[in-house]
PDB file with one MODEL, atoms N, CA, C and O in Angstrom:
MODEL        1
ATOM      1  N   UNK A   1       7.991 -15.736  -8.737  1.00  0.00           N
ATOM      2  CA  UNK A   1       9.307 -15.230  -8.403  1.00  0.00           C
ATOM      3  C   UNK A   1      10.362 -16.189  -8.906  1.00  0.00           C
ATOM      4  O   UNK A   1      10.182 -17.407  -8.880  1.00  0.00           O
ATOM      5  N   UNK A   2      11.454 -15.631  -9.357  1.00  0.00           N
ATOM      6  CA  UNK A   2      12.534 -16.463  -9.882  1.00  0.00           C
ATOM      7  C   UNK A   2      13.292 -17.196  -8.785  1.00  0.00           C
ATOM      8  O   UNK A   2      13.830 -18.280  -9.007  1.00  0.00           O
ATOM      9  N   UNK A   3      13.329 -16.599  -7.607  1.00  0.00           N
ATOM     10  CA  UNK A   3      14.063 -17.263  -6.530  1.00  0.00           C
ATOM     11  C   UNK A   3      13.485 -16.867  -5.175  1.00  0.00           C
ATOM     12  O   UNK A   3      12.680 -15.942  -5.065  1.00  0.00           O
ATOM     13  N   UNK A   4      13.911 -17.580  -4.171  1.00  0.00           N
ATOM     14  CA  UNK A   4      13.409 -17.356  -2.817  1.00  0.00           C
ATOM     15  C   UNK A   4      13.785 -15.970  -2.299  1.00  0.00           C
ATOM     16  O   UNK A   4      13.007 -15.347  -1.577  1.00  0.00           O
ATOM     17  N   UNK A   5      14.960 -15.489  -2.660  1.00  0.00           N
ATOM     18  CA  UNK A   5      15.398 -14.168  -2.184  1.00  0.00           C
ATOM     19  C   UNK A   5      14.463 -13.068  -2.688  1.00  0.00           C
ATOM     20  O   UNK A   5      14.135 -12.147  -1.940  1.00  0.00           O
ATOM     21  N   UNK A   6      14.035 -13.154  -3.945  1.00  0.00           N
ATOM     22  CA  UNK A   6      13.121 -12.148  -4.495  1.00  0.00           C
ATOM     23  C   UNK A   6      11.787 -12.187  -3.757  1.00  0.00           C
ATOM     24  O   UNK A   6      11.223 -11.142  -3.430  1.00  0.00           O
ATOM     25  N   UNK A   7      11.287 -13.384  -3.498  1.00  0.00           N
ATOM     26  CA  UNK A   7      10.028 -13.522  -2.769  1.00  0.00           C
ATOM     27  C   UNK A   7      10.172 -12.983  -1.346  1.00  0.00           C
ATOM     28  O   UNK A   7       9.291 -12.273  -0.861  1.00  0.00           O
ATOM     29  N   UNK A   8      11.254 -13.310  -0.690  1.00  0.00           N
ATOM     30  CA  UNK A   8      11.491 -12.857   0.687  1.00  0.00           C
ATOM     31  C   UNK A   8      11.539 -11.332   0.752  1.00  0.00           C
ATOM     32  O   UNK A   8      10.965 -10.728   1.659  1.00  0.00           O
ATOM     33  N   UNK A   9      12.219 -10.715  -0.202  1.00  0.00           N
ATOM     34  CA  UNK A   9      12.295  -9.254  -0.246  1.00  0.00           C
ATOM     35  C   UNK A   9      10.910  -8.650  -0.466  1.00  0.00           C
ATOM     36  O   UNK A   9      10.532  -7.688   0.202  1.00  0.00           O
ATOM     37  N   UNK A  10      10.162  -9.217  -1.402  1.00  0.00           N
ATOM     38  CA  UNK A  10       8.812  -8.739  -1.679  1.00  0.00           C
ATOM     39  C   UNK A  10       7.925  -8.861  -0.438  1.00  0.00           C
ATOM     40  O   UNK A  10       7.221  -7.914  -0.086  1.00  0.00           O
ATOM     41  N   UNK A  11       7.955 -10.006   0.220  1.00  0.00           N
ATOM     42  CA  UNK A  11       7.130 -10.239   1.409  1.00  0.00           C
ATOM     43  C   UNK A  11       7.503  -9.276   2.530  1.00  0.00           C
ATOM     44  O   UNK A  11       6.630  -8.763   3.229  1.00  0.00           O
ATOM     45  N   UNK A  12       8.789  -9.034   2.699  1.00  0.00           N
ATOM     46  CA  UNK A  12       9.258  -8.108   3.735  1.00  0.00           C
ATOM     47  C   UNK A  12       8.715  -6.700   3.478  1.00  0.00           C
ATOM     48  O   UNK A  12       8.197  -6.053   4.389  1.00  0.00           O
ATOM     49  N   UNK A  13       8.835  -6.236   2.247  1.00  0.00           N
ATOM     50  CA  UNK A  13       8.401  -4.869   1.941  1.00  0.00           C
ATOM     51  C   UNK A  13       6.885  -4.724   2.031  1.00  0.00           C
ATOM     52  O   UNK A  13       6.395  -3.703   2.513  1.00  0.00           O
ATOM     53  N   UNK A  14       6.139  -5.724   1.578  1.00  0.00           N
ATOM     54  CA  UNK A  14       4.678  -5.632   1.672  1.00  0.00           C
ATOM     55  C   UNK A  14       4.247  -5.654   3.131  1.00  0.00           C
ATOM     56  O   UNK A  14       3.344  -4.913   3.520  1.00  0.00           O
ATOM     57  N   UNK A  15       4.878  -6.490   3.936  1.00  0.00           N
ATOM     58  CA  UNK A  15       4.538  -6.557   5.365  1.00  0.00           C
ATOM     59  C   UNK A  15       4.810  -5.235   6.054  1.00  0.00           C
ATOM     60  O   UNK A  15       4.027  -4.800   6.899  1.00  0.00           O
ATOM     61  N   UNK A  16       5.912  -4.593   5.702  1.00  0.00           N
ATOM     62  CA  UNK A  16       6.205  -3.274   6.265  1.00  0.00           C
ATOM     63  C   UNK A  16       5.148  -2.263   5.847  1.00  0.00           C
ATOM     64  O   UNK A  16       4.683  -1.475   6.671  1.00  0.00           O
ATOM     65  N   UNK A  17       4.767  -2.277   4.582  1.00  0.00           N
ATOM     66  CA  UNK A  17       3.720  -1.382   4.094  1.00  0.00           C
ATOM     67  C   UNK A  17       2.454  -1.548   4.916  1.00  0.00           C
ATOM     68  O   UNK A  17       1.888  -0.567   5.398  1.00  0.00           O
ATOM     69  N   UNK A  18       2.011  -2.780   5.077  1.00  0.00           N
ATOM     70  CA  UNK A  18       0.768  -3.045   5.794  1.00  0.00           C
ATOM     71  C   UNK A  18       0.879  -2.625   7.262  1.00  0.00           C
ATOM     72  O   UNK A  18      -0.020  -1.978   7.798  1.00  0.00           O
ATOM     73  N   UNK A  19       1.975  -2.995   7.896  1.00  0.00           N
ATOM     74  CA  UNK A  19       2.166  -2.654   9.307  1.00  0.00           C
ATOM     75  C   UNK A  19       2.233  -1.152   9.551  1.00  0.00           C
ATOM     76  O   UNK A  19       1.605  -0.642  10.478  1.00  0.00           O
ATOM     77  N   UNK A  20       2.995  -0.442   8.719  1.00  0.00           N
ATOM     78  CA  UNK A  20       3.096   1.009   8.878  1.00  0.00           C
ATOM     79  C   UNK A  20       1.757   1.687   8.609  1.00  0.00           C
ATOM     80  O   UNK A  20       1.405   2.650   9.290  1.00  0.00           O
ATOM     81  N   UNK A  21       1.015   1.202   7.637  1.00  0.00           N
ATOM     82  CA  UNK A  21      -0.297   1.784   7.350  1.00  0.00           C
ATOM     83  C   UNK A  21      -1.277   1.501   8.482  1.00  0.00           C
ATOM     84  O   UNK A  21      -2.063   2.368   8.863  1.00  0.00           O
ATOM     85  N   UNK A  22      -1.229   0.295   9.012  1.00  0.00           N
ATOM     86  CA  UNK A  22      -2.140  -0.102  10.083  1.00  0.00           C
ATOM     87  C   UNK A  22      -1.918   0.719  11.350  1.00  0.00           C
ATOM     88  O   UNK A  22      -2.875   1.093  12.029  1.00  0.00           O
ATOM     89  N   UNK A  23      -0.688   0.991  11.659  1.00  0.00           N
ATOM     90  CA  UNK A  23      -0.378   1.679  12.919  1.00  0.00           C
ATOM     91  C   UNK A  23      -0.794   3.153  12.912  1.00  0.00           C
ATOM     92  O   UNK A  23      -0.900   3.766  13.974  1.00  0.00           O
ATOM     93  N   UNK A  24      -1.031   3.727  11.731  1.00  0.00           N
ATOM     94  CA  UNK A  24      -1.420   5.136  11.652  1.00  0.00           C
ATOM     95  C   UNK A  24      -2.699   5.434  12.422  1.00  0.00           C
ATOM     96  O   UNK A  24      -2.916   6.579  12.820  1.00  0.00           O
ATOM     97  N   UNK A  25      -3.535   4.456  12.640  1.00  0.00           N
ATOM     98  CA  UNK A  25      -4.796   4.688  13.338  1.00  0.00           C
ATOM     99  C   UNK A  25      -4.636   4.756  14.860  1.00  0.00           C
ATOM    100  O   UNK A  25      -5.577   5.142  15.553  1.00  0.00           O
ATOM    101  N   UNK A  26      -3.472   4.391  15.390  1.00  0.00           N
ATOM    102  CA  UNK A  26      -3.318   4.284  16.839  1.00  0.00           C
ATOM    103  C   UNK A  26      -2.692   5.503  17.509  1.00  0.00           C
ATOM    104  O   UNK A  26      -2.776   5.633  18.730  1.00  0.00           O
ATOM    105  N   UNK A  27      -2.071   6.395  16.751  1.00  0.00           N
ATOM    106  CA  UNK A  27      -1.510   7.596  17.350  1.00  0.00           C
ATOM    107  C   UNK A  27      -2.619   8.622  17.547  1.00  0.00           C
ATOM    108  O   UNK A  27      -3.373   8.903  16.616  1.00  0.00           O
ATOM    109  N   UNK A  28      -2.726   9.184  18.751  1.00  0.00           N
ATOM    110  CA  UNK A  28      -3.764  10.198  18.962  1.00  0.00           C
ATOM    111  C   UNK A  28      -3.520  11.470  18.146  1.00  0.00           C
ATOM    112  O   UNK A  28      -4.422  12.297  18.012  1.00  0.00           O
ATOM    113  N   UNK A  29      -2.325  11.632  17.606  1.00  0.00           N
ATOM    114  CA  UNK A  29      -1.990  12.816  16.820  1.00  0.00           C
ATOM    115  C   UNK A  29      -2.166  12.586  15.315  1.00  0.00           C
ATOM    116  O   UNK A  29      -2.010  13.513  14.521  1.00  0.00           O
ATOM    117  N   UNK A  30      -2.486  11.370  14.934  1.00  0.00           N
ATOM    118  CA  UNK A  30      -2.646  11.033  13.522  1.00  0.00           C
ATOM    119  C   UNK A  30      -3.986  11.523  12.996  1.00  0.00           C
ATOM    120  O   UNK A  30      -4.991  11.450  13.704  1.00  0.00           O
ATOM    121  N   UNK A  31      -4.015  12.023  11.760  1.00  0.00           N
ATOM    122  CA  UNK A  31      -5.308  12.376  11.164  1.00  0.00           C
ATOM    123  C   UNK A  31      -6.201  11.144  10.984  1.00  0.00           C
ATOM    124  O   UNK A  31      -7.405  11.269  10.758  1.00  0.00           O
ATOM    125  N   UNK A  32      -5.607   9.971  11.087  1.00  0.00           N
ATOM    126  CA  UNK A  32      -6.368   8.729  10.966  1.00  0.00           C
ATOM    127  C   UNK A  32      -6.762   8.155  12.335  1.00  0.00           C
ATOM    128  O   UNK A  32      -7.255   7.030  12.413  1.00  0.00           O
ATOM    129  N   UNK A  33      -6.548   8.920  13.411  1.00  0.00           N
ATOM    130  CA  UNK A  33      -6.812   8.413  14.764  1.00  0.00           C
ATOM    131  C   UNK A  33      -8.291   8.111  14.985  1.00  0.00           C
ATOM    132  O   UNK A  33      -8.636   7.222  15.763  1.00  0.00           O
ATOM    133  N   UNK A  34      -9.131   8.822  14.328  1.00  0.00           N
ATOM    134  CA  UNK A  34     -10.567   8.602  14.446  1.00  0.00           C
ATOM    135  C   UNK A  34     -11.044   7.952  13.149  1.00  0.00           C
ATOM    136  O   UNK A  34     -10.510   8.236  12.077  1.00  0.00           O
ATOM    137  N   UNK A  35     -12.026   7.101  13.244  1.00  0.00           N
ATOM    138  CA  UNK A  35     -12.490   6.438  12.009  1.00  0.00           C
ATOM    139  C   UNK A  35     -12.750   7.459  10.906  1.00  0.00           C
ATOM    140  O   UNK A  35     -13.422   8.471  11.106  1.00  0.00           O
ATOM    141  N   UNK A  36     -12.203   7.160   9.755  1.00  0.00           N
ATOM    142  CA  UNK A  36     -12.385   8.086   8.640  1.00  0.00           C
ATOM    143  C   UNK A  36     -12.528   7.300   7.344  1.00  0.00           C
ATOM    144  O   UNK A  36     -12.021   6.187   7.198  1.00  0.00           O
ATOM    145  N   UNK A  37     -13.220   7.909   6.435  1.00  0.00           N
ATOM    146  CA  UNK A  37     -13.406   7.297   5.122  1.00  0.00           C
ATOM    147  C   UNK A  37     -12.060   7.162   4.420  1.00  0.00           C
ATOM    148  O   UNK A  37     -11.806   6.154   3.760  1.00  0.00           O
ATOM    149  N   UNK A  38     -11.197   8.160   4.553  1.00  0.00           N
ATOM    150  CA  UNK A  38      -9.921   8.113   3.835  1.00  0.00           C
ATOM    151  C   UNK A  38      -9.030   6.984   4.352  1.00  0.00           C
ATOM    152  O   UNK A  38      -8.350   6.332   3.559  1.00  0.00           O
ATOM    153  N   UNK A  39      -9.022   6.740   5.662  1.00  0.00           N
ATOM    154  CA  UNK A  39      -8.215   5.639   6.196  1.00  0.00           C
ATOM    155  C   UNK A  39      -8.754   4.297   5.712  1.00  0.00           C
ATOM    156  O   UNK A  39      -7.992   3.431   5.282  1.00  0.00           O
ATOM    157  N   UNK A  40     -10.059   4.134   5.785  1.00  0.00           N
ATOM    158  CA  UNK A  40     -10.669   2.882   5.315  1.00  0.00           C
ATOM    159  C   UNK A  40     -10.409   2.685   3.828  1.00  0.00           C
ATOM    160  O   UNK A  40     -10.141   1.566   3.391  1.00  0.00           O
ATOM    161  N   UNK A  41     -10.482   3.739   3.059  1.00  0.00           N
ATOM    162  CA  UNK A  41     -10.197   3.650   1.627  1.00  0.00           C
ATOM    163  C   UNK A  41      -8.747   3.250   1.393  1.00  0.00           C
ATOM    164  O   UNK A  41      -8.460   2.383   0.567  1.00  0.00           O
ATOM    165  N   UNK A  42      -7.832   3.885   2.125  1.00  0.00           N
ATOM    166  CA  UNK A  42      -6.413   3.573   1.965  1.00  0.00           C
ATOM    167  C   UNK A  42      -6.149   2.102   2.267  1.00  0.00           C
ATOM    168  O   UNK A  42      -5.461   1.424   1.504  1.00  0.00           O
ATOM    169  N   UNK A  43      -6.690   1.609   3.370  1.00  0.00           N
ATOM    170  CA  UNK A  43      -6.474   0.210   3.729  1.00  0.00           C
ATOM    171  C   UNK A  43      -7.147  -0.724   2.716  1.00  0.00           C
ATOM    172  O   UNK A  43      -6.645  -1.815   2.446  1.00  0.00           O
ATOM    173  N   UNK A  44      -8.267  -0.299   2.166  1.00  0.00           N
ATOM    174  CA  UNK A  44      -8.917  -1.091   1.127  1.00  0.00           C
ATOM    175  C   UNK A  44      -8.062  -1.198  -0.121  1.00  0.00           C
ATOM    176  O   UNK A  44      -8.006  -2.251  -0.756  1.00  0.00           O
ATOM    177  N   UNK A  45      -7.395  -0.105  -0.471  1.00  0.00           N
ATOM    178  CA  UNK A  45      -6.508  -0.129  -1.632  1.00  0.00           C
ATOM    179  C   UNK A  45      -5.294  -1.033  -1.387  1.00  0.00           C
ATOM    180  O   UNK A  45      -4.843  -1.737  -2.290  1.00  0.00           O
ATOM    181  N   UNK A  46      -4.776  -1.006  -0.167  1.00  0.00           N
ATOM    182  CA  UNK A  46      -3.616  -1.843   0.159  1.00  0.00           C
ATOM    183  C   UNK A  46      -4.022  -3.320   0.175  1.00  0.00           C
ATOM    184  O   UNK A  46      -3.282  -4.182  -0.301  1.00  0.00           O
ATOM    185  N   UNK A  47      -5.190  -3.597   0.719  1.00  0.00           N
ATOM    186  CA  UNK A  47      -5.669  -4.974   0.775  1.00  0.00           C
ATOM    187  C   UNK A  47      -5.149  -5.721   1.996  1.00  0.00           C
ATOM    188  O   UNK A  47      -4.350  -5.197   2.772  1.00  0.00           O
ATOM    189  N   UNK A  48      -5.611  -6.941   2.148  1.00  0.00           N
ATOM    190  CA  UNK A  48      -5.216  -7.758   3.291  1.00  0.00           C
ATOM    191  C   UNK A  48      -4.030  -8.658   2.990  1.00  0.00           C
ATOM    192  O   UNK A  48      -3.433  -9.228   3.903  1.00  0.00           O
ATOM    193  N   UNK A  49      -3.685  -8.788   1.718  1.00  0.00           N
ATOM    194  CA  UNK A  49      -2.516  -9.579   1.326  1.00  0.00           C
ATOM    195  C   UNK A  49      -2.087  -9.108  -0.055  1.00  0.00           C
ATOM    196  O   UNK A  49      -2.894  -8.573  -0.815  1.00  0.00           O
ATOM    197  N   UNK A  50      -0.819  -9.307  -0.374  1.00  0.00           N
ATOM    198  CA  UNK A  50      -0.342  -8.871  -1.691  1.00  0.00           C
ATOM    199  C   UNK A  50      -0.779  -9.848  -2.774  1.00  0.00           C
ATOM    200  O   UNK A  50      -1.051 -11.018  -2.506  1.00  0.00           O
ATOM    201  N   UNK A  51      -0.839  -9.352  -3.980  1.00  0.00           N
ATOM    202  CA  UNK A  51      -1.046 -10.239  -5.126  1.00  0.00           C
ATOM    203  C   UNK A  51       0.313 -10.781  -5.540  1.00  0.00           C
ATOM    204  O   UNK A  51       1.262 -10.023  -5.741  1.00  0.00           O
ATOM    205  N   UNK A  52       0.395 -12.069  -5.661  1.00  0.00           N
ATOM    206  CA  UNK A  52       1.649 -12.702  -6.063  1.00  0.00           C
ATOM    207  C   UNK A  52       1.553 -13.151  -7.513  1.00  0.00           C
ATOM    208  O   UNK A  52       0.555 -13.750  -7.913  1.00  0.00           O
ATOM    209  N   UNK A  53       2.567 -12.869  -8.293  1.00  0.00           N
ATOM    210  CA  UNK A  53       2.519 -13.249  -9.702  1.00  0.00           C
ATOM    211  C   UNK A  53       2.586 -14.762  -9.884  1.00  0.00           C
ATOM    212  O   UNK A  53       3.323 -15.453  -9.180  1.00  0.00           O
ATOM    213  N   UNK A  54       1.806 -15.264 -10.839  1.00  0.00           N
ATOM    214  CA  UNK A  54       1.881 -16.683 -11.173  1.00  0.00           C
ATOM    215  C   UNK A  54       2.201 -16.897 -12.646  1.00  0.00           C
ATOM    216  O   UNK A  54       2.224 -18.031 -13.123  1.00  0.00           O
ATOM    217  N   UNK A  55       2.449 -15.804 -13.366  1.00  0.00           N
ATOM    218  CA  UNK A  55       2.855 -15.902 -14.751  1.00  0.00           C
ATOM    219  C   UNK A  55       1.728 -15.840 -15.761  1.00  0.00           C
ATOM    220  O   UNK A  55       1.990 -15.693 -16.955  1.00  0.00           O
ATOM    221  N   UNK A  56       0.482 -15.948 -15.325  1.00  0.00           N
ATOM    222  CA  UNK A  56      -0.628 -15.903 -16.276  1.00  0.00           C
ATOM    223  C   UNK A  56      -0.942 -14.456 -16.656  1.00  0.00           C
ATOM    224  O   UNK A  56      -0.675 -13.530 -15.890  1.00  0.00           O
ATOM    225  N   UNK A  57      -1.505 -14.276 -17.834  1.00  0.00           N
ATOM    226  CA  UNK A  57      -1.859 -12.933 -18.289  1.00  0.00           C
ATOM    227  C   UNK A  57      -2.923 -12.321 -17.384  1.00  0.00           C
ATOM    228  O   UNK A  57      -2.874 -11.127 -17.086  1.00  0.00           O
ATOM    229  N   UNK A  58      -3.890 -13.136 -16.943  1.00  0.00           N
ATOM    230  CA  UNK A  58      -4.924 -12.628 -16.040  1.00  0.00           C
ATOM    231  C   UNK A  58      -4.303 -12.075 -14.769  1.00  0.00           C
ATOM    232  O   UNK A  58      -4.705 -11.014 -14.292  1.00  0.00           O
ATOM    233  N   UNK A  59      -3.336 -12.776 -14.223  1.00  0.00           N
ATOM    234  CA  UNK A  59      -2.674 -12.331 -12.999  1.00  0.00           C
ATOM    235  C   UNK A  59      -1.885 -11.055 -13.253  1.00  0.00           C
ATOM    236  O   UNK A  59      -1.869 -10.154 -12.415  1.00  0.00           O
ATOM    237  N   UNK A  60      -1.233 -10.977 -14.404  1.00  0.00           N
ATOM    238  CA  UNK A  60      -0.480  -9.760 -14.744  1.00  0.00           C
ATOM    239  C   UNK A  60      -1.426  -8.563 -14.812  1.00  0.00           C
ATOM    240  O   UNK A  60      -1.087  -7.483 -14.329  1.00  0.00           O
ATOM    241  N   UNK A  61      -2.592  -8.740 -15.397  1.00  0.00           N
ATOM    242  CA  UNK A  61      -3.585  -7.662 -15.458  1.00  0.00           C
ATOM    243  C   UNK A  61      -4.039  -7.262 -14.058  1.00  0.00           C
ATOM    244  O   UNK A  61      -4.195  -6.075 -13.773  1.00  0.00           O
ATOM    245  N   UNK A  62      -4.253  -8.247 -13.179  1.00  0.00           N
ATOM    246  CA  UNK A  62      -4.658  -7.950 -11.804  1.00  0.00           C
ATOM    247  C   UNK A  62      -3.564  -7.207 -11.052  1.00  0.00           C
ATOM    248  O   UNK A  62      -3.852  -6.308 -10.262  1.00  0.00           O
ATOM    249  N   UNK A  63      -2.329  -7.570 -11.290  1.00  0.00           N
ATOM    250  CA  UNK A  63      -1.217  -6.884 -10.621  1.00  0.00           C
ATOM    251  C   UNK A  63      -1.134  -5.437 -11.081  1.00  0.00           C
ATOM    252  O   UNK A  63      -0.851  -4.551 -10.276  1.00  0.00           O
ATOM    253  N   UNK A  64      -1.376  -5.185 -12.359  1.00  0.00           N
ATOM    254  CA  UNK A  64      -1.377  -3.803 -12.838  1.00  0.00           C
ATOM    255  C   UNK A  64      -2.481  -2.996 -12.165  1.00  0.00           C
ATOM    256  O   UNK A  64      -2.280  -1.826 -11.838  1.00  0.00           O
ATOM    257  N   UNK A  65      -3.640  -3.606 -11.957  1.00  0.00           N
ATOM    258  CA  UNK A  65      -4.727  -2.933 -11.239  1.00  0.00           C
ATOM    259  C   UNK A  65      -4.347  -2.718  -9.777  1.00  0.00           C
ATOM    260  O   UNK A  65      -4.671  -1.680  -9.199  1.00  0.00           O
ATOM    261  N   UNK A  66      -3.662  -3.694  -9.174  1.00  0.00           N
ATOM    262  CA  UNK A  66      -3.235  -3.567  -7.780  1.00  0.00           C
ATOM    263  C   UNK A  66      -2.215  -2.437  -7.638  1.00  0.00           C
ATOM    264  O   UNK A  66      -2.239  -1.701  -6.652  1.00  0.00           O
ATOM    265  N   UNK A  67      -1.332  -2.296  -8.606  1.00  0.00           N
ATOM    266  CA  UNK A  67      -0.376  -1.184  -8.577  1.00  0.00           C
ATOM    267  C   UNK A  67      -1.128   0.146  -8.600  1.00  0.00           C
ATOM    268  O   UNK A  67      -0.758   1.080  -7.889  1.00  0.00           O
ATOM    269  N   UNK A  68      -2.173   0.233  -9.408  1.00  0.00           N
ATOM    270  CA  UNK A  68      -3.006   1.441  -9.422  1.00  0.00           C
ATOM    271  C   UNK A  68      -3.624   1.688  -8.043  1.00  0.00           C
ATOM    272  O   UNK A  68      -3.712   2.833  -7.600  1.00  0.00           O
ATOM    273  N   UNK A  69      -4.051   0.621  -7.367  1.00  0.00           N
ATOM    274  CA  UNK A  69      -4.613   0.750  -6.018  1.00  0.00           C
ATOM    275  C   UNK A  69      -3.560   1.258  -5.038  1.00  0.00           C
ATOM    276  O   UNK A  69      -3.856   2.105  -4.195  1.00  0.00           O
ATOM    277  N   UNK A  70      -2.342   0.750  -5.143  1.00  0.00           N
ATOM    278  CA  UNK A  70      -1.278   1.211  -4.245  1.00  0.00           C
ATOM    279  C   UNK A  70      -0.962   2.683  -4.482  1.00  0.00           C
ATOM    280  O   UNK A  70      -0.671   3.413  -3.534  1.00  0.00           O
ATOM    281  N   UNK A  71      -1.016   3.121  -5.719  1.00  0.00           N
ATOM    282  CA  UNK A  71      -0.810   4.548  -6.025  1.00  0.00           C
ATOM    283  C   UNK A  71      -1.947   5.370  -5.409  1.00  0.00           C
ATOM    284  O   UNK A  71      -1.709   6.463  -4.895  1.00  0.00           O
ATOM    285  N   UNK A  72      -3.170   4.858  -5.457  1.00  0.00           N
ATOM    286  CA  UNK A  72      -4.304   5.560  -4.839  1.00  0.00           C
ATOM    287  C   UNK A  72      -4.112   5.660  -3.326  1.00  0.00           C
ATOM    288  O   UNK A  72      -4.411   6.694  -2.729  1.00  0.00           O
ATOM    289  N   UNK A  73      -3.612   4.586  -2.704  1.00  0.00           N
ATOM    290  CA  UNK A  73      -3.331   4.617  -1.263  1.00  0.00           C
ATOM    291  C   UNK A  73      -2.248   5.651  -0.967  1.00  0.00           C
ATOM    292  O   UNK A  73      -2.347   6.402   0.003  1.00  0.00           O
ATOM    293  N   UNK A  74      -1.229   5.686  -1.797  1.00  0.00           N
ATOM    294  CA  UNK A  74      -0.157   6.671  -1.644  1.00  0.00           C
ATOM    295  C   UNK A  74      -0.702   8.088  -1.763  1.00  0.00           C
ATOM    296  O   UNK A  74      -0.294   8.975  -1.013  1.00  0.00           O
ATOM    297  N   UNK A  75      -1.617   8.304  -2.695  1.00  0.00           N
ATOM    298  CA  UNK A  75      -2.209   9.625  -2.884  1.00  0.00           C
ATOM    299  C   UNK A  75      -3.020  10.060  -1.663  1.00  0.00           C
ATOM    300  O   UNK A  75      -3.039  11.241  -1.315  1.00  0.00           O
ATOM    301  N   UNK A  76      -3.686   9.111  -1.019  1.00  0.00           N
ATOM    302  CA  UNK A  76      -4.429   9.435   0.203  1.00  0.00           C
ATOM    303  C   UNK A  76      -3.463   9.885   1.291  1.00  0.00           C
ATOM    304  O   UNK A  76      -3.744  10.849   2.004  1.00  0.00           O
ATOM    305  N   UNK A  77      -2.332   9.204   1.430  1.00  0.00           N
ATOM    306  CA  UNK A  77      -1.331   9.621   2.418  1.00  0.00           C
ATOM    307  C   UNK A  77      -0.801  11.022   2.103  1.00  0.00           C
ATOM    308  O   UNK A  77      -0.648  11.852   2.998  1.00  0.00           O
ATOM    309  N   UNK A  78      -0.527  11.270   0.841  1.00  0.00           N
ATOM    310  CA  UNK A  78      -0.024  12.586   0.423  1.00  0.00           C
ATOM    311  C   UNK A  78      -1.014  13.682   0.789  1.00  0.00           C
ATOM    312  O   UNK A  78      -0.634  14.711   1.349  1.00  0.00           O
ATOM    313  N   UNK A  79      -2.280  13.458   0.470  1.00  0.00           N
ATOM    314  CA  UNK A  79      -3.299  14.470   0.737  1.00  0.00           C
ATOM    315  C   UNK A  79      -3.545  14.643   2.234  1.00  0.00           C
ATOM    316  O   UNK A  79      -3.651  15.768   2.723  1.00  0.00           O
ATOM    317  N   UNK A  80      -3.633  13.542   2.951  1.00  0.00           N
ATOM    318  CA  UNK A  80      -3.952  13.594   4.380  1.00  0.00           C
ATOM    319  C   UNK A  80      -2.852  14.274   5.192  1.00  0.00           C
ATOM    320  O   UNK A  80      -3.132  15.068   6.090  1.00  0.00           O
ATOM    321  N   UNK A  81      -1.597  13.953   4.866  1.00  0.00           N
ATOM    322  CA  UNK A  81      -0.477  14.503   5.622  1.00  0.00           C
ATOM    323  C   UNK A  81       0.163  15.717   4.951  1.00  0.00           C
ATOM    324  O   UNK A  81       1.130  16.277   5.468  1.00  0.00           O
ATOM    325  N   UNK A  82      -0.375  16.123   3.800  1.00  0.00           N
ATOM    326  CA  UNK A  82       0.141  17.268   3.066  1.00  0.00           C
ATOM    327  C   UNK A  82       1.631  17.106   2.749  1.00  0.00           C
ATOM    328  O   UNK A  82       2.419  18.039   2.900  1.00  0.00           O
ATOM    329  N   UNK A  83       2.001  15.881   2.300  1.00  0.00           N
ATOM    330  CA  UNK A  83       3.380  15.610   1.919  1.00  0.00           C
ATOM    331  C   UNK A  83       3.701  16.300   0.594  1.00  0.00           C
ATOM    332  O   UNK A  83       2.817  16.552  -0.225  1.00  0.00           O
ATOM    333  N   UNK A  84       4.967  16.593   0.407  1.00  0.00           N
ATOM    334  CA  UNK A  84       5.436  17.185  -0.839  1.00  0.00           C
ATOM    335  C   UNK A  84       5.264  16.163  -1.969  1.00  0.00           C
ATOM    336  O   UNK A  84       5.737  15.031  -1.873  1.00  0.00           O
ATOM    337  N   UNK A  85       4.588  16.576  -3.027  1.00  0.00           N
ATOM    338  CA  UNK A  85       4.261  15.645  -4.118  1.00  0.00           C
ATOM    339  C   UNK A  85       5.499  15.119  -4.831  1.00  0.00           C
ATOM    340  O   UNK A  85       5.486  13.991  -5.326  1.00  0.00           O
ATOM    341  N   UNK A  86       6.577  15.915  -4.896  1.00  0.00           N
ATOM    342  CA  UNK A  86       7.783  15.418  -5.559  1.00  0.00           C
ATOM    343  C   UNK A  86       8.437  14.308  -4.750  1.00  0.00           C
ATOM    344  O   UNK A  86       9.049  13.405  -5.321  1.00  0.00           O
ATOM    345  N   UNK A  87       8.318  14.364  -3.444  1.00  0.00           N
ATOM    346  CA  UNK A  87       8.847  13.295  -2.585  1.00  0.00           C
ATOM    347  C   UNK A  87       7.971  12.059  -2.714  1.00  0.00           C
ATOM    348  O   UNK A  87       8.475  10.944  -2.855  1.00  0.00           O
ATOM    349  N   UNK A  88       6.668  12.259  -2.665  1.00  0.00           N
ATOM    350  CA  UNK A  88       5.721  11.142  -2.719  1.00  0.00           C
ATOM    351  C   UNK A  88       5.848  10.359  -4.024  1.00  0.00           C
ATOM    352  O   UNK A  88       5.705   9.137  -4.026  1.00  0.00           O
ATOM    353  N   UNK A  89       6.110  11.040  -5.116  1.00  0.00           N
ATOM    354  CA  UNK A  89       6.223  10.365  -6.413  1.00  0.00           C
ATOM    355  C   UNK A  89       7.360   9.353  -6.432  1.00  0.00           C
ATOM    356  O   UNK A  89       7.338   8.428  -7.244  1.00  0.00           O
ATOM    357  N   UNK A  90       8.349   9.503  -5.562  1.00  0.00           N
ATOM    358  CA  UNK A  90       9.474   8.560  -5.540  1.00  0.00           C
ATOM    359  C   UNK A  90       9.181   7.302  -4.731  1.00  0.00           C
ATOM    360  O   UNK A  90      10.006   6.390  -4.690  1.00  0.00           O
ATOM    361  N   UNK A  91       8.022   7.242  -4.088  1.00  0.00           N
ATOM    362  CA  UNK A  91       7.687   6.069  -3.285  1.00  0.00           C
ATOM    363  C   UNK A  91       7.342   4.914  -4.150  1.00  0.00           C
ATOM    364  O   UNK A  91       7.032   3.835  -3.646  1.00  0.00           O
TER     365      UNK A  91
ENDMDL
END
């Protein structure tokens, strides 16, 4: 990151992503309320921590793969909750 503000913003948004995804399992009305393969897959795609760039080409390649994983997690949410695909694409 070029500066602390960029890192802080990134950390805030990733933490929100993880927290909002994690809480989906606790509502009795959520399709994820009961153990499911799709919820476990979604959380696996999100991961336990974000990948942080270090400037190396290897890291850049890993981040591109991680972005693909986040899109897969987004697709699971779209399918599970039957969200409008045009709205989901803007996430």
